[in-house]
C-alpha positions in Angstrom: 229.5 206.6 196.5 232.1 204.0 195.6 232.4 202.5 192.2 231.1 199.1 193.5 228.0 200.8 194.9 227.4 202.7 191.7 227.7 199.5 189.7 225.3 197.7 192.0 222.6 200.3 191.9 223.0 200.7 188.1 222.6 196.9 187.8 219.5 197.0 190.0 217.9 199.7 188.0 218.6 197.9 184.7 217.5 194.6 186.1 214.2 196.0 187.4 213.4 197.8 184.1 214.0 194.6 182.2 211.8 192.6 184.6 208.9 195.1 184.3 209.1 195.0 180.5 209.4 191.1 180.4 206.4 190.8 182.8 204.3 193.2 180.7 205.3 191.4 177.5 204.3 188.0 179.0 200.9 189.4 180.1 200.3 191.0 176.7 201.0 187.7 175.0 198.9 185.6 177.5 196.0 188.0 177.2 196.2 188.1 173.4 196.4 191.9 173.2 197.4 191.8 169.4 200.1 194.3 170.2 203.5 194.2 171.8 204.6 196.5 174.7 206.5 198.7 172.3 203.5 198.9 169.9 201.3 199.8 172.9 203.6 202.7 173.8 203.2 204.1 170.3 199.4 203.7 170.4 199.2 205.2 173.9 201.3 208.2 172.9 199.3 208.8 169.7 196.1 208.7 171.7 197.2 211.5 174.0 197.0 214.4 171.6 197.5 215.7 168.2 199.0 214.0 165.2 202.8 213.5 165.7 205.7 213.3 163.3 207.8 210.2 163.5 210.7 212.2 165.0 208.4 213.6 167.7 207.1 210.2 168.5 210.6 208.6 168.5 211.6 211.0 171.3 208.4 210.2 173.3 208.9 206.4 173.2 212.7 206.5 173.3 213.1 204.5 170.0 215.5 205.1 167.2 214.1 205.8 163.7 214.6 202.4 162.1 213.0 200.6 165.1 210.1 203.0 165.2 209.5 202.7 161.5 209.1 198.9 161.9 206.7 199.4 164.7 204.6 201.9 162.8 204.6 199.7 159.7 203.2 196.8 161.8 200.6 199.1 163.4 199.6 200.4 159.9 199.1 196.8 158.7 196.9 196.1 161.7 194.8 199.1 160.9 195.6 201.0 164.1 197.7 203.8 162.8 197.8 205.8 159.5 200.3 208.1 157.9 199.2 211.4 156.5 201.3 213.8 154.5 202.8 216.5 156.7 201.3 219.8 155.7 204.6 221.7 156.2 207.2 219.1 155.1 206.5 217.0 152.0 209.3 214.6 153.0 207.6 213.5 156.2 204.3 212.2 157.5 202.1 212.8 160.5 201.0 209.7 162.4 197.4 209.3 163.6 195.3 206.7 165.3 192.6 205.2 163.2 189.2 204.5 164.6 190.3 200.9 165.2 193.4 202.3 167.0 191.3 204.5 169.3 189.1 201.5 170.1 192.2 199.3 170.8 193.6 201.9 173.2 190.2 202.2 174.9 190.0 198.4 175.2 193.6 197.9 176.5 194.0 200.9 178.9 192.3 199.2 181.9 194.1 195.9 181.3 197.5 197.7 181.0 196.8 199.6 184.2 196.2 196.4 186.1 199.5 195.0 184.7 201.3 198.1 186.0 199.5 197.9 189.4 201.1 194.4 189.9 204.6 196.0 189.8 203.6 198.8 192.1 201.7 196.8 194.8 203.0 197.0 198.3 204.3 200.5 197.7 202.7 203.6 199.4 202.5 207.2 198.3 205.6 208.1 200.1 207.5 205.3 198.3 206.2 206.7 195.0 207.2 210.2 195.8 210.7 209.2 196.8 211.1 206.9 193.7 210.0 209.7 191.4 212.3 212.2 193.0 215.3 209.8 192.6 214.5 209.0 189.0 213.9 212.6 188.1 217.3 213.5 189.7 219.1 210.7 187.7 217.4 211.9 184.5 218.3 215.5 185.1 221.9 214.6 185.8 222.1 213.3 182.3 220.4 216.1 180.4 222.3 217.3 177.4 
């Protein structure tokens, strides 16, 4: 692949990722979800299992610690997330959804799915499989 081709494909990947996030943010705002896309990612990840430490959650949502701290602070103020002392490390906390947080996730899941479906319409299963294969390959190429 030439340098120009690589640059073009990298640009297309970045441009598409930005468009998807901007579209979702616009829909979240229009539909008055009371959370941002980044806040939703935190809520969704916390809803999928056990309590998580902030560092575990940061890896899942691809956010640095200061950014994630701000997101968590806002979610705590809204009553969707709570911090509990970590049983094995007095310097850290475990993050959990509150009842209101679980209700918010349940309320938003179908709406977020419909937003995602808009981006994926006109693609068939073969398209998805090839897209996943390519993204997994790129991701694997950059593993540390």
